[in-house]
PDB file of N, CA, C, O and CB in Angstrom:
ATOM      1  N   MET A   1       8.389 -23.962 -19.962  1.00  0.00           N
ATOM      2  CA  MET A   1       8.440 -22.548 -20.285  1.00  0.00           C
ATOM      3  C   MET A   1       7.404 -21.813 -19.440  1.00  0.00           C
ATOM      4  O   MET A   1       6.277 -22.284 -19.283  1.00  0.00           O
ATOM      5  CB  MET A   1       8.195 -22.313 -21.802  1.00  0.00           C
ATOM      6  N   GLY A   2       7.782 -20.675 -18.904  1.00  0.00           N
ATOM      7  CA  GLY A   2       6.893 -19.905 -18.039  1.00  0.00           C
ATOM      8  C   GLY A   2       5.888 -19.085 -18.828  1.00  0.00           C
ATOM      9  O   GLY A   2       5.822 -19.168 -20.054  1.00  0.00           O
ATOM     10  N   PRO A   3       5.116 -18.303 -18.116  1.00  0.00           N
ATOM     11  CA  PRO A   3       4.106 -17.477 -18.774  1.00  0.00           C
ATOM     12  C   PRO A   3       4.749 -16.415 -19.661  1.00  0.00           C
ATOM     13  O   PRO A   3       5.854 -15.943 -19.391  1.00  0.00           O
ATOM     14  CB  PRO A   3       3.205 -16.814 -17.733  1.00  0.00           C
ATOM     15  N   SER A   4       4.040 -16.053 -20.717  1.00  0.00           N
ATOM     16  CA  SER A   4       4.528 -15.013 -21.621  1.00  0.00           C
ATOM     17  C   SER A   4       4.459 -13.658 -20.921  1.00  0.00           C
ATOM     18  O   SER A   4       3.781 -13.507 -19.904  1.00  0.00           O
ATOM     19  CB  SER A   4       3.704 -14.993 -22.942  1.00  0.00           C
ATOM     20  N   MET A   5       5.163 -12.683 -21.473  1.00  0.00           N
ATOM     21  CA  MET A   5       5.130 -11.336 -20.902  1.00  0.00           C
ATOM     22  C   MET A   5       3.706 -10.790 -20.923  1.00  0.00           C
ATOM     23  O   MET A   5       3.291 -10.127 -19.973  1.00  0.00           O
ATOM     24  CB  MET A   5       6.079 -10.391 -21.675  1.00  0.00           C
ATOM     25  N   GLU A   6       2.960 -11.052 -21.971  1.00  0.00           N
ATOM     26  CA  GLU A   6       1.568 -10.576 -22.044  1.00  0.00           C
ATOM     27  C   GLU A   6       0.739 -11.180 -20.910  1.00  0.00           C
ATOM     28  O   GLU A   6      -0.071 -10.490 -20.292  1.00  0.00           O
ATOM     29  CB  GLU A   6       0.936 -10.935 -23.418  1.00  0.00           C
ATOM     30  N   GLU A   7       0.946 -12.472 -20.640  1.00  0.00           N
ATOM     31  CA  GLU A   7       0.226 -13.117 -19.537  1.00  0.00           C
ATOM     32  C   GLU A   7       0.644 -12.522 -18.195  1.00  0.00           C
ATOM     33  O   GLU A   7      -0.191 -12.317 -17.315  1.00  0.00           O
ATOM     34  CB  GLU A   7       0.477 -14.636 -19.543  1.00  0.00           C
ATOM     35  N   GLN A   8       1.929 -12.249 -18.043  1.00  0.00           N
ATOM     36  CA  GLN A   8       2.401 -11.647 -16.805  1.00  0.00           C
ATOM     37  C   GLN A   8       1.798 -10.261 -16.606  1.00  0.00           C
ATOM     38  O   GLN A   8       1.353  -9.927 -15.508  1.00  0.00           O
ATOM     39  CB  GLN A   8       3.926 -11.564 -16.802  1.00  0.00           C
ATOM     40  N   LEU A   9       1.781  -9.457 -17.660  1.00  0.00           N
ATOM     41  CA  LEU A   9       1.200  -8.112 -17.559  1.00  0.00           C
ATOM     42  C   LEU A   9      -0.282  -8.187 -17.220  1.00  0.00           C
ATOM     43  O   LEU A   9      -0.774  -7.421 -16.391  1.00  0.00           O
ATOM     44  CB  LEU A   9       1.400  -7.336 -18.871  1.00  0.00           C
ATOM     45  N   ASP A  10      -0.987  -9.105 -17.858  1.00  0.00           N
ATOM     46  CA  ASP A  10      -2.408  -9.278 -17.542  1.00  0.00           C
ATOM     47  C   ASP A  10      -2.583  -9.613 -16.063  1.00  0.00           C
ATOM     48  O   ASP A  10      -3.487  -9.091 -15.411  1.00  0.00           O
ATOM     49  CB  ASP A  10      -3.034 -10.387 -18.422  1.00  0.00           C
ATOM     50  N   ASN A  11      -1.726 -10.478 -15.532  1.00  0.00           N
ATOM     51  CA  ASN A  11      -1.826 -10.865 -14.130  1.00  0.00           C
ATOM     52  C   ASN A  11      -1.460  -9.703 -13.208  1.00  0.00           C
ATOM     53  O   ASN A  11      -2.166  -9.443 -12.234  1.00  0.00           O
ATOM     54  CB  ASN A  11      -0.925 -12.064 -13.847  1.00  0.00           C
ATOM     55  N   TRP A  12      -0.368  -9.007 -13.503  1.00  0.00           N
ATOM     56  CA  TRP A  12       0.094  -7.925 -12.637  1.00  0.00           C
ATOM     57  C   TRP A  12      -0.854  -6.742 -12.590  1.00  0.00           C
ATOM     58  O   TRP A  12      -0.948  -6.070 -11.563  1.00  0.00           O
ATOM     59  CB  TRP A  12       1.436  -7.459 -13.087  1.00  0.00           C
ATOM     60  N   PHE A  13      -1.556  -6.477 -13.676  1.00  0.00           N
ATOM     61  CA  PHE A  13      -2.402  -5.288 -13.747  1.00  0.00           C
ATOM     62  C   PHE A  13      -3.886  -5.625 -13.729  1.00  0.00           C
ATOM     63  O   PHE A  13      -4.703  -4.935 -14.338  1.00  0.00           O
ATOM     64  CB  PHE A  13      -2.079  -4.500 -14.990  1.00  0.00           C
ATOM     65  N   THR A  14      -4.214  -6.689 -13.025  1.00  0.00           N
ATOM     66  CA  THR A  14      -5.594  -7.107 -12.823  1.00  0.00           C
ATOM     67  C   THR A  14      -5.865  -7.104 -11.325  1.00  0.00           C
ATOM     68  O   THR A  14      -4.994  -7.468 -10.535  1.00  0.00           O
ATOM     69  CB  THR A  14      -5.867  -8.519 -13.449  1.00  0.00           C
ATOM     70  N   TYR A  15      -7.052  -6.699 -10.935  1.00  0.00           N
ATOM     71  CA  TYR A  15      -7.424  -6.748  -9.514  1.00  0.00           C
ATOM     72  C   TYR A  15      -7.536  -8.202  -9.084  1.00  0.00           C
ATOM     73  O   TYR A  15      -8.150  -9.022  -9.767  1.00  0.00           O
ATOM     74  CB  TYR A  15      -8.765  -5.990  -9.251  1.00  0.00           C
ATOM     75  N   HIS A  16      -6.932  -8.507  -7.937  1.00  0.00           N
ATOM     76  CA  HIS A  16      -6.988  -9.846  -7.370  1.00  0.00           C
ATOM     77  C   HIS A  16      -7.637  -9.746  -5.995  1.00  0.00           C
ATOM     78  O   HIS A  16      -6.996  -9.293  -5.047  1.00  0.00           O
ATOM     79  CB  HIS A  16      -5.563 -10.493  -7.282  1.00  0.00           C
ATOM     80  N   PRO A  17      -8.894 -10.159  -5.870  1.00  0.00           N
ATOM     81  CA  PRO A  17      -9.504 -10.116  -4.540  1.00  0.00           C
ATOM     82  C   PRO A  17      -8.753 -11.064  -3.607  1.00  0.00           C
ATOM     83  O   PRO A  17      -8.259 -12.106  -4.037  1.00  0.00           O
ATOM     84  CB  PRO A  17     -11.016 -10.493  -4.608  1.00  0.00           C
ATOM     85  N   PRO A  18      -8.671 -10.698  -2.329  1.00  0.00           N
ATOM     86  CA  PRO A  18      -7.952 -11.560  -1.387  1.00  0.00           C
ATOM     87  C   PRO A  18      -8.565 -12.953  -1.326  1.00  0.00           C
ATOM     88  O   PRO A  18      -9.785 -13.113  -1.287  1.00  0.00           O
ATOM     89  CB  PRO A  18      -7.946 -10.935   0.005  1.00  0.00           C
ATOM     90  N   GLY A  19      -7.699 -13.944  -1.319  1.00  0.00           N
ATOM     91  CA  GLY A  19      -8.137 -15.320  -1.163  1.00  0.00           C
ATOM     92  C   GLY A  19      -8.206 -15.689   0.310  1.00  0.00           C
ATOM     93  O   GLY A  19      -7.890 -14.881   1.183  1.00  0.00           O
ATOM     94  N   GLU A  20      -8.615 -16.893   0.567  1.00  0.00           N
ATOM     95  CA  GLU A  20      -8.705 -17.368   1.944  1.00  0.00           C
ATOM     96  C   GLU A  20      -7.334 -17.327   2.597  1.00  0.00           C
ATOM     97  O   GLU A  20      -6.373 -17.883   2.064  1.00  0.00           O
ATOM     98  CB  GLU A  20      -9.284 -18.793   1.995  1.00  0.00           C
ATOM     99  N   GLY A  21      -7.237 -16.678   3.738  1.00  0.00           N
ATOM    100  CA  GLY A  21      -5.993 -16.583   4.478  1.00  0.00           C
ATOM    101  C   GLY A  21      -5.078 -15.449   4.034  1.00  0.00           C
ATOM    102  O   GLY A  21      -4.090 -15.159   4.708  1.00  0.00           O
ATOM    103  N   ASP A  22      -5.387 -14.800   2.907  1.00  0.00           N
ATOM    104  CA  ASP A  22      -4.522 -13.723   2.418  1.00  0.00           C
ATOM    105  C   ASP A  22      -4.506 -12.527   3.362  1.00  0.00           C
ATOM    106  O   ASP A  22      -3.460 -11.907   3.553  1.00  0.00           O
ATOM    107  CB  ASP A  22      -4.972 -13.278   1.037  1.00  0.00           C
ATOM    108  N   GLY A  23      -5.634 -12.201   3.947  1.00  0.00           N
ATOM    109  CA  GLY A  23      -5.699 -11.053   4.851  1.00  0.00           C
ATOM    110  C   GLY A  23      -4.714 -11.176   5.999  1.00  0.00           C
ATOM    111  O   GLY A  23      -4.056 -10.205   6.372  1.00  0.00           O
ATOM    112  N   GLU A  24      -4.618 -12.362   6.551  1.00  0.00           N
ATOM    113  CA  GLU A  24      -3.689 -12.593   7.657  1.00  0.00           C
ATOM    114  C   GLU A  24      -2.244 -12.465   7.181  1.00  0.00           C
ATOM    115  O   GLU A  24      -1.393 -11.954   7.910  1.00  0.00           O
ATOM    116  CB  GLU A  24      -3.924 -13.982   8.277  1.00  0.00           C
ATOM    117  N   LYS A  25      -1.967 -12.923   5.971  1.00  0.00           N
ATOM    118  CA  LYS A  25      -0.613 -12.802   5.412  1.00  0.00           C
ATOM    119  C   LYS A  25      -0.248 -11.328   5.214  1.00  0.00           C
ATOM    120  O   LYS A  25       0.859 -10.906   5.549  1.00  0.00           O
ATOM    121  CB  LYS A  25      -0.506 -13.567   4.064  1.00  0.00           C
ATOM    122  N   TYR A  26      -1.196 -10.541   4.662  1.00  0.00           N
ATOM    123  CA  TYR A  26      -0.945  -9.107   4.469  1.00  0.00           C
ATOM    124  C   TYR A  26      -0.678  -8.426   5.809  1.00  0.00           C
ATOM    125  O   TYR A  26       0.240  -7.614   5.926  1.00  0.00           O
ATOM    126  CB  TYR A  26      -2.142  -8.435   3.758  1.00  0.00           C
ATOM    127  N   GLU A  27      -1.476  -8.754   6.809  1.00  0.00           N
ATOM    128  CA  GLU A  27      -1.299  -8.168   8.148  1.00  0.00           C
ATOM    129  C   GLU A  27       0.073  -8.500   8.718  1.00  0.00           C
ATOM    130  O   GLU A  27       0.745  -7.630   9.273  1.00  0.00           O
ATOM    131  CB  GLU A  27      -2.395  -8.668   9.102  1.00  0.00           C
ATOM    132  N   ALA A  28       0.488  -9.756   8.583  1.00  0.00           N
ATOM    133  CA  ALA A  28       1.784 -10.178   9.113  1.00  0.00           C
ATOM    134  C   ALA A  28       2.925  -9.438   8.413  1.00  0.00           C
ATOM    135  O   ALA A  28       3.876  -9.003   9.062  1.00  0.00           O
ATOM    136  CB  ALA A  28       1.960 -11.700   8.953  1.00  0.00           C
ATOM    137  N   LEU A  29       2.829  -9.297   7.103  1.00  0.00           N
ATOM    138  CA  LEU A  29       3.873  -8.570   6.368  1.00  0.00           C
ATOM    139  C   LEU A  29       3.923  -7.099   6.773  1.00  0.00           C
ATOM    140  O   LEU A  29       5.004  -6.540   6.957  1.00  0.00           O
ATOM    141  CB  LEU A  29       3.637  -8.684   4.858  1.00  0.00           C
ATOM    142  N   ARG A  30       2.749  -6.470   6.912  1.00  0.00           N
ATOM    143  CA  ARG A  30       2.721  -5.059   7.325  1.00  0.00           C
ATOM    144  C   ARG A  30       3.308  -4.892   8.722  1.00  0.00           C
ATOM    145  O   ARG A  30       4.053  -3.945   8.974  1.00  0.00           O
ATOM    146  CB  ARG A  30       1.281  -4.512   7.290  1.00  0.00           C
ATOM    147  N   ALA A  31       2.975  -5.806   9.630  1.00  0.00           N
ATOM    148  CA  ALA A  31       3.499  -5.712  11.003  1.00  0.00           C
ATOM    149  C   ALA A  31       5.017  -5.889  11.010  1.00  0.00           C
ATOM    150  O   ALA A  31       5.722  -5.159  11.706  1.00  0.00           O
ATOM    151  CB  ALA A  31       2.834  -6.776  11.915  1.00  0.00           C
ATOM    152  N   ALA A  32       5.521  -6.850  10.242  1.00  0.00           N
ATOM    153  CA  ALA A  32       6.968  -7.061  10.185  1.00  0.00           C
ATOM    154  C   ALA A  32       7.662  -5.857   9.558  1.00  0.00           C
ATOM    155  O   ALA A  32       8.712  -5.424  10.033  1.00  0.00           O
ATOM    156  CB  ALA A  32       7.298  -8.338   9.391  1.00  0.00           C
ATOM    157  N   GLY A  33       7.074  -5.317   8.489  1.00  0.00           N
ATOM    158  CA  GLY A  33       7.649  -4.141   7.851  1.00  0.00           C
ATOM    159  C   GLY A  33       7.663  -2.941   8.781  1.00  0.00           C
ATOM    160  O   GLY A  33       8.642  -2.197   8.835  1.00  0.00           O
ATOM    161  N   LYS A  34       6.565  -2.758   9.516  1.00  0.00           N
ATOM    162  CA  LYS A  34       6.512  -1.633  10.450  1.00  0.00           C
ATOM    163  C   LYS A  34       7.552  -1.788  11.547  1.00  0.00           C
ATOM    164  O   LYS A  34       8.215  -0.819  11.920  1.00  0.00           O
ATOM    165  CB  LYS A  34       5.117  -1.512  11.064  1.00  0.00           C
ATOM    166  N   ALA A  35       7.698  -3.006  12.067  1.00  0.00           N
ATOM    167  CA  ALA A  35       8.686  -3.240  13.122  1.00  0.00           C
ATOM    168  C   ALA A  35      10.094  -2.933  12.609  1.00  0.00           C
ATOM    169  O   ALA A  35      10.895  -2.326  13.320  1.00  0.00           O
ATOM    170  CB  ALA A  35       8.605  -4.700  13.631  1.00  0.00           C
ATOM    171  N   PHE A  36      10.395  -3.345  11.389  1.00  0.00           N
ATOM    172  CA  PHE A  36      11.710  -3.075  10.827  1.00  0.00           C
ATOM    173  C   PHE A  36      11.901  -1.579  10.601  1.00  0.00           C
ATOM    174  O   PHE A  36      12.967  -1.039  10.900  1.00  0.00           O
ATOM    175  CB  PHE A  36      11.899  -3.841   9.512  1.00  0.00           C
ATOM    176  N   ALA A  37      10.878  -0.904  10.074  1.00  0.00           N
ATOM    177  CA  ALA A  37      10.965   0.545   9.868  1.00  0.00           C
ATOM    178  C   ALA A  37      11.153   1.277  11.196  1.00  0.00           C
ATOM    179  O   ALA A  37      11.911   2.245  11.268  1.00  0.00           O
ATOM    180  CB  ALA A  37       9.704   1.062   9.155  1.00  0.00           C
ATOM    181  N   GLU A  38      10.472   0.824  12.237  1.00  0.00           N
ATOM    182  CA  GLU A  38      10.645   1.432  13.559  1.00  0.00           C
ATOM    183  C   GLU A  38      12.071   1.241  14.066  1.00  0.00           C
ATOM    184  O   GLU A  38      12.634   2.144  14.683  1.00  0.00           O
ATOM    185  CB  GLU A  38       9.644   0.834  14.561  1.00  0.00           C
ATOM    186  N   ALA A  39      12.659   0.070  13.810  1.00  0.00           N
ATOM    187  CA  ALA A  39      14.043  -0.171  14.216  1.00  0.00           C
ATOM    188  C   ALA A  39      14.991   0.756  13.454  1.00  0.00           C
ATOM    189  O   ALA A  39      15.949   1.277  14.025  1.00  0.00           O
ATOM    190  CB  ALA A  39      14.429  -1.647  13.977  1.00  0.00           C
ATOM    191  N   ILE A  40      14.723   0.956  12.186  1.00  0.00           N
ATOM    192  CA  ILE A  40      15.546   1.868  11.384  1.00  0.00           C
ATOM    193  C   ILE A  40      15.484   3.274  11.965  1.00  0.00           C
ATOM    194  O   ILE A  40      16.514   3.932  12.115  1.00  0.00           O
ATOM    195  CB  ILE A  40      15.081   1.876   9.908  1.00  0.00           C
ATOM    196  N   VAL A  41      14.280   3.734  12.293  1.00  0.00           N
ATOM    197  CA  VAL A  41      14.121   5.078  12.864  1.00  0.00           C
ATOM    198  C   VAL A  41      14.836   5.175  14.210  1.00  0.00           C
ATOM    199  O   VAL A  41      15.485   6.180  14.501  1.00  0.00           O
ATOM    200  CB  VAL A  41      12.623   5.425  13.030  1.00  0.00           C
ATOM    201  N   ALA A  42      14.717   4.134  15.024  1.00  0.00           N
ATOM    202  CA  ALA A  42      15.317   4.168  16.357  1.00  0.00           C
ATOM    203  C   ALA A  42      16.846   4.079  16.330  1.00  0.00           C
ATOM    204  O   ALA A  42      17.511   4.619  17.215  1.00  0.00           O
ATOM    205  CB  ALA A  42      14.763   3.038  17.189  1.00  0.00           C
ATOM    206  N   LEU A  43      17.401   3.409  15.331  1.00  0.00           N
ATOM    207  CA  LEU A  43      18.829   3.101  15.345  1.00  0.00           C
ATOM    208  C   LEU A  43      19.677   3.914  14.371  1.00  0.00           C
ATOM    209  O   LEU A  43      20.904   3.812  14.381  1.00  0.00           O
ATOM    210  CB  LEU A  43      19.014   1.670  15.052  1.00  0.00           C
ATOM    211  N   THR A  44      19.037   4.710  13.540  1.00  0.00           N
ATOM    212  CA  THR A  44      19.800   5.476  12.547  1.00  0.00           C
ATOM    213  C   THR A  44      19.470   6.961  12.666  1.00  0.00           C
ATOM    214  O   THR A  44      18.380   7.334  13.099  1.00  0.00           O
ATOM    215  CB  THR A  44      19.500   4.970  11.112  1.00  0.00           C
ATOM    216  N   PRO A  45      20.420   7.798  12.278  1.00  0.00           N
ATOM    217  CA  PRO A  45      20.141   9.235  12.325  1.00  0.00           C
ATOM    218  C   PRO A  45      19.201   9.640  11.191  1.00  0.00           C
ATOM    219  O   PRO A  45      19.227   9.046  10.114  1.00  0.00           O
ATOM    220  CB  PRO A  45      21.452  10.043  12.241  1.00  0.00           C
ATOM    221  N   PRO A  46      18.370  10.654  11.440  1.00  0.00           N
ATOM    222  CA  PRO A  46      17.505  11.157  10.372  1.00  0.00           C
ATOM    223  C   PRO A  46      18.343  11.626   9.193  1.00  0.00           C
ATOM    224  O   PRO A  46      19.455  12.124   9.365  1.00  0.00           O
ATOM    225  CB  PRO A  46      16.613  12.306  10.885  1.00  0.00           C
ATOM    226  N   GLY A  47      17.808  11.464   8.020  1.00  0.00           N
ATOM    227  CA  GLY A  47      18.505  11.925   6.833  1.00  0.00           C
ATOM    228  C   GLY A  47      18.072  11.144   5.610  1.00  0.00           C
ATOM    229  O   GLY A  47      17.150  10.329   5.656  1.00  0.00           O
ATOM    230  N   ALA A  48      18.755  11.413   4.533  1.00  0.00           N
ATOM    231  CA  ALA A  48      18.395  10.808   3.248  1.00  0.00           C
ATOM    232  C   ALA A  48      18.514   9.280   3.282  1.00  0.00           C
ATOM    233  O   ALA A  48      17.662   8.581   2.734  1.00  0.00           O
ATOM    234  CB  ALA A  48      19.284  11.373   2.137  1.00  0.00           C
ATOM    235  N   ASP A  49      19.569   8.760   3.926  1.00  0.00           N
ATOM    236  CA  ASP A  49      19.725   7.302   3.973  1.00  0.00           C
ATOM    237  C   ASP A  49      18.641   6.644   4.814  1.00  0.00           C
ATOM    238  O   ASP A  49      18.148   5.573   4.459  1.00  0.00           O
ATOM    239  CB  ASP A  49      21.095   6.936   4.526  1.00  0.00           C
ATOM    240  N   GLN A  50      18.268   7.266   5.916  1.00  0.00           N
ATOM    241  CA  GLN A  50      17.182   6.729   6.728  1.00  0.00           C
ATOM    242  C   GLN A  50      15.893   6.696   5.913  1.00  0.00           C
ATOM    243  O   GLN A  50      15.176   5.695   5.907  1.00  0.00           O
ATOM    244  CB  GLN A  50      16.992   7.569   8.013  1.00  0.00           C
ATOM    245  N   SER A  51      15.608   7.797   5.228  1.00  0.00           N
ATOM    246  CA  SER A  51      14.401   7.859   4.387  1.00  0.00           C
ATOM    247  C   SER A  51      14.433   6.793   3.302  1.00  0.00           C
ATOM    248  O   SER A  51      13.424   6.138   3.041  1.00  0.00           O
ATOM    249  CB  SER A  51      14.260   9.250   3.746  1.00  0.00           C
ATOM    250  N   ALA A  52      15.590   6.616   2.671  1.00  0.00           N
ATOM    251  CA  ALA A  52      15.710   5.597   1.620  1.00  0.00           C
ATOM    252  C   ALA A  52      15.490   4.202   2.188  1.00  0.00           C
ATOM    253  O   ALA A  52      14.829   3.374   1.561  1.00  0.00           O
ATOM    254  CB  ALA A  52      17.090   5.678   0.945  1.00  0.00           C
ATOM    255  N   ALA A  53      16.040   3.934   3.374  1.00  0.00           N
ATOM    256  CA  ALA A  53      15.873   2.621   3.990  1.00  0.00           C
ATOM    257  C   ALA A  53      14.394   2.333   4.268  1.00  0.00           C
ATOM    258  O   ALA A  53      13.912   1.232   4.002  1.00  0.00           O
ATOM    259  CB  ALA A  53      16.686   2.534   5.293  1.00  0.00           C
ATOM    260  N   ILE A  54      13.691   3.309   4.794  1.00  0.00           N
ATOM    261  CA  ILE A  54      12.262   3.128   5.074  1.00  0.00           C
ATOM    262  C   ILE A  54      11.491   2.929   3.770  1.00  0.00           C
ATOM    263  O   ILE A  54      10.594   2.089   3.695  1.00  0.00           O
ATOM    264  CB  ILE A  54      11.696   4.344   5.854  1.00  0.00           C
ATOM    265  N   ARG A  55      11.840   3.696   2.755  1.00  0.00           N
ATOM    266  CA  ARG A  55      11.173   3.549   1.452  1.00  0.00           C
ATOM    267  C   ARG A  55      11.367   2.136   0.909  1.00  0.00           C
ATOM    268  O   ARG A  55      10.437   1.550   0.354  1.00  0.00           O
ATOM    269  CB  ARG A  55      11.717   4.587   0.438  1.00  0.00           C
ATOM    270  N   LYS A  56      12.561   1.593   1.068  1.00  0.00           N
ATOM    271  CA  LYS A  56      12.823   0.239   0.576  1.00  0.00           C
ATOM    272  C   LYS A  56      12.058  -0.818   1.377  1.00  0.00           C
ATOM    273  O   LYS A  56      11.641  -1.834   0.820  1.00  0.00           O
ATOM    274  CB  LYS A  56      14.320  -0.056   0.628  1.00  0.00           C
ATOM    275  N   VAL A  57      11.872  -0.588   2.667  1.00  0.00           N
ATOM    276  CA  VAL A  57      11.041  -1.497   3.456  1.00  0.00           C
ATOM    277  C   VAL A  57       9.610  -1.466   2.929  1.00  0.00           C
ATOM    278  O   VAL A  57       8.974  -2.506   2.758  1.00  0.00           O
ATOM    279  CB  VAL A  57      11.079  -1.118   4.962  1.00  0.00           C
ATOM    280  N   ARG A  58       9.109  -0.246   2.674  1.00  0.00           N
ATOM    281  CA  ARG A  58       7.753  -0.128   2.112  1.00  0.00           C
ATOM    282  C   ARG A  58       7.653  -0.861   0.774  1.00  0.00           C
ATOM    283  O   ARG A  58       6.688  -1.584   0.525  1.00  0.00           O
ATOM    284  CB  ARG A  58       7.369   1.361   1.931  1.00  0.00           C
ATOM    285  N   GLU A  59       8.651  -0.670  -0.080  1.00  0.00           N
ATOM    286  CA  GLU A  59       8.660  -1.349  -1.378  1.00  0.00           C
ATOM    287  C   GLU A  59       8.670  -2.867  -1.201  1.00  0.00           C
ATOM    288  O   GLU A  59       7.986  -3.586  -1.929  1.00  0.00           O
ATOM    289  CB  GLU A  59       9.876  -0.904  -2.206  1.00  0.00           C
ATOM    290  N   ALA A  60       9.444  -3.347  -0.238  1.00  0.00           N
ATOM    291  CA  ALA A  60       9.509  -4.783   0.009  1.00  0.00           C
ATOM    292  C   ALA A  60       8.153  -5.328   0.456  1.00  0.00           C
ATOM    293  O   ALA A  60       7.723  -6.386  -0.004  1.00  0.00           O
ATOM    294  CB  ALA A  60      10.576  -5.093   1.064  1.00  0.00           C
ATOM    295  N   VAL A  61       7.481  -4.605   1.353  1.00  0.00           N
ATOM    296  CA  VAL A  61       6.153  -5.036   1.801  1.00  0.00           C
ATOM    297  C   VAL A  61       5.171  -5.023   0.637  1.00  0.00           C
ATOM    298  O   VAL A  61       4.403  -5.969   0.461  1.00  0.00           O
ATOM    299  CB  VAL A  61       5.640  -4.130   2.944  1.00  0.00           C
ATOM    300  N   PHE A  62       5.189  -3.950  -0.165  1.00  0.00           N
ATOM    301  CA  PHE A  62       4.281  -3.869  -1.313  1.00  0.00           C
ATOM    302  C   PHE A  62       4.544  -5.006  -2.303  1.00  0.00           C
ATOM    303  O   PHE A  62       3.607  -5.604  -2.832  1.00  0.00           O
ATOM    304  CB  PHE A  62       4.431  -2.508  -2.019  1.00  0.00           C
ATOM    305  N   THR A  63       5.817  -5.301  -2.550  1.00  0.00           N
ATOM    306  CA  THR A  63       6.159  -6.363  -3.492  1.00  0.00           C
ATOM    307  C   THR A  63       5.764  -7.727  -2.939  1.00  0.00           C
ATOM    308  O   THR A  63       5.282  -8.582  -3.682  1.00  0.00           O
ATOM    309  CB  THR A  63       7.657  -6.336  -3.810  1.00  0.00           C
ATOM    310  N   ALA A  64       5.963  -7.934  -1.647  1.00  0.00           N
ATOM    311  CA  ALA A  64       5.538  -9.195  -1.032  1.00  0.00           C
ATOM    312  C   ALA A  64       4.017  -9.344  -1.104  1.00  0.00           C
ATOM    313  O   ALA A  64       3.509 -10.438  -1.352  1.00  0.00           O
ATOM    314  CB  ALA A  64       6.012  -9.267   0.436  1.00  0.00           C
ATOM    315  N   ASN A  65       3.294  -8.247  -0.887  1.00  0.00           N
ATOM    316  CA  ASN A  65       1.835  -8.285  -1.023  1.00  0.00           C
ATOM    317  C   ASN A  65       1.442  -8.655  -2.452  1.00  0.00           C
ATOM    318  O   ASN A  65       0.504  -9.424  -2.662  1.00  0.00           O
ATOM    319  CB  ASN A  65       1.217  -6.923  -0.633  1.00  0.00           C
ATOM    320  N   ALA A  66       2.157  -8.110  -3.428  1.00  0.00           N
ATOM    321  CA  ALA A  66       1.873  -8.436  -4.828  1.00  0.00           C
ATOM    322  C   ALA A  66       2.135  -9.918  -5.095  1.00  0.00           C
ATOM    323  O   ALA A  66       1.408 -10.546  -5.864  1.00  0.00           O
ATOM    324  CB  ALA A  66       2.728  -7.561  -5.776  1.00  0.00           C
ATOM    325  N   ALA A  67       3.167 -10.478  -4.466  1.00  0.00           N
ATOM    326  CA  ALA A  67       3.446 -11.902  -4.642  1.00  0.00           C
ATOM    327  C   ALA A  67       2.279 -12.753  -4.145  1.00  0.00           C
ATOM    328  O   ALA A  67       1.944 -13.777  -4.740  1.00  0.00           O
ATOM    329  CB  ALA A  67       4.736 -12.290  -3.903  1.00  0.00           C
ATOM    330  N   ILE A  68       1.669 -12.315  -3.050  1.00  0.00           N
ATOM    331  CA  ILE A  68       0.498 -13.031  -2.536  1.00  0.00           C
ATOM    332  C   ILE A  68      -0.674 -12.862  -3.501  1.00  0.00           C
ATOM    333  O   ILE A  68      -1.310 -13.840  -3.897  1.00  0.00           O
ATOM    334  CB  ILE A  68       0.114 -12.520  -1.119  1.00  0.00           C
ATOM    335  N   ALA A  69      -0.951 -11.622  -3.873  1.00  0.00           N
ATOM    336  CA  ALA A  69      -2.107 -11.345  -4.736  1.00  0.00           C
ATOM    337  C   ALA A  69      -1.992 -12.012  -6.099  1.00  0.00           C
ATOM    338  O   ALA A  69      -2.971 -12.534  -6.632  1.00  0.00           O
ATOM    339  CB  ALA A  69      -2.270  -9.851  -4.922  1.00  0.00           C
ATOM    340  N   CYS A  70      -0.792 -11.990  -6.651  1.00  0.00           N
ATOM    341  CA  CYS A  70      -0.588 -12.524  -8.004  1.00  0.00           C
ATOM    342  C   CYS A  70      -0.187 -14.003  -7.978  1.00  0.00           C
ATOM    343  O   CYS A  70       0.142 -14.585  -9.011  1.00  0.00           O
ATOM    344  CB  CYS A  70       0.487 -11.708  -8.736  1.00  0.00           C
ATOM    345  N   LYS A  71      -0.220 -14.590  -6.802  1.00  0.00           N
ATOM    346  CA  LYS A  71       0.065 -16.010  -6.614  1.00  0.00           C
ATOM    347  C   LYS A  71       1.453 -16.394  -7.125  1.00  0.00           C
ATOM    348  O   LYS A  71       1.640 -17.434  -7.756  1.00  0.00           O
ATOM    349  CB  LYS A  71      -0.989 -16.846  -7.315  1.00  0.00           C
ATOM    350  N   GLY A  72       2.429 -15.514  -6.829  1.00  0.00           N
ATOM    351  CA  GLY A  72       3.821 -15.837  -7.096  1.00  0.00           C
ATOM    352  C   GLY A  72       4.311 -15.582  -8.508  1.00  0.00           C
ATOM    353  O   GLY A  72       5.425 -15.980  -8.847  1.00  0.00           O
ATOM    354  N   TRP A  73       3.522 -14.937  -9.331  1.00  0.00           N
ATOM    355  CA  TRP A  73       3.976 -14.678 -10.711  1.00  0.00           C
ATOM    356  C   TRP A  73       5.142 -13.765 -10.680  1.00  0.00           C
ATOM    357  O   TRP A  73       5.682 -13.416 -11.730  1.00  0.00           O
ATOM    358  CB  TRP A  73       2.865 -14.077 -11.578  1.00  0.00           C
TER     359      TRP A  73
END
């Protein structure tokens, strides 16, 4: 059985200082996200869908960063 919801909330809403090697992982994710966002801007017309696509890339990077910080919870 996995962690309880209370344990998950405690983990998600607690500051997690970067561990060894985490900084490099965050940098790699940000660089990949930026490259993808740049491709979206270069290959799609400006508009609501382009903005939504970029927003989702940002959300994906933020969520991936949380996976690192929260150690996969």
